[in-house]
N, C-alpha and C positions, 0 to 999 in steps of 0.2 A: 674545841670548835673545827667541824671537817671541812674541807676544800671547799665545798657549794656555798657554804655559809660564809666562808672566809673571803670568798669571789664576789658574793652580794653585798656584803659588808664595804668593800672596796671603793664597789662600784656604784653604793649607793654612798659613801663620803666623796669619791670624785664628784658625783652629778649636784650635790648638795652644796659642796664646799669651791666647786670648780678652781679644785687643786691637782695637780701631778703626783703620782704617787712613785716610788722609786722601789720597786722588785728585784733581787736578787733569785732566780731559780734557774732548777736546771730540765724543769718540766714546760716544754716548751707550748705541750698542746693546751697546758692551763692559761698560761700567758697568753696564748692568741686570742684566748675566748674573754678576756679582758682589759686587753691594752689597743691603742690602738698604733703603737710605735714601740719594736724593741731595738735597740741599741745595742751590738757587739765588741767588746774591748777586749782586748790580748795585749800583754804586757805593758798597760797604759795607754794603749791607741786603740782608736775607734778603726773597727776592721769592715763593720757593715751596719747598714740601718734600714728596719724593714717598716713598712708603715703597712696597717691593716684597717679598711673601712668596718664600720659595724653596718 
């Protein structure tokens, strides 16, 4: 399964089940396409929260 298929599957699960999905990735451009919020954690502390609108 490629990135686009994975992205589509995660969005589908989110819409159908109205559920939160937790991802860990270093590819921020991909995360921005499928997330409404990104939380940055460093040494067990939240250092930043970003919200995105679709």
